[in-house]
C-alpha positions, 0 to 999 in steps of 0.5 A: 772888606772883600773885593767884589771880584773875589765875591763873584767867584766864591762858592759854597764848598758844600753845595758849590752854589748849585740849587736844584728846584723841583717844579710842580710838574716833577721836573728839576731846574738847576740854578746858581746861588751866590753867597751873601756877604754879611759885611757887618759880621764878616761872614759869607752866608750860604742859605742853601746849606744853612752855613755861615763862613767866617772872614778873618783879616779879609780872608774867607775861611771856606772850610765846612767843618769850621762853618757855623750852622743856622 
C-alpha cells in the first residue's frame, strides 16, 4: 500500500498533472489533477493522459514507456 504523503507528491511524468481546460469564451484555465490510486490492481491512473502506471513492491513504476494505455 502506498503512503498517503507519497501519493500527494506524485504526478504523471507525461502531463505533470496539469490539465488545460478551454472555456466557452475561448479562455484557458490550468488545473492540477491527482493520480488515481487503484489499490486493488496496484496501479496509478492518469485520466488526463489515459495511462496506467504499475506499482511493484510498493514502488510506483513511473516510466511512460512502461505505462499501460486505456
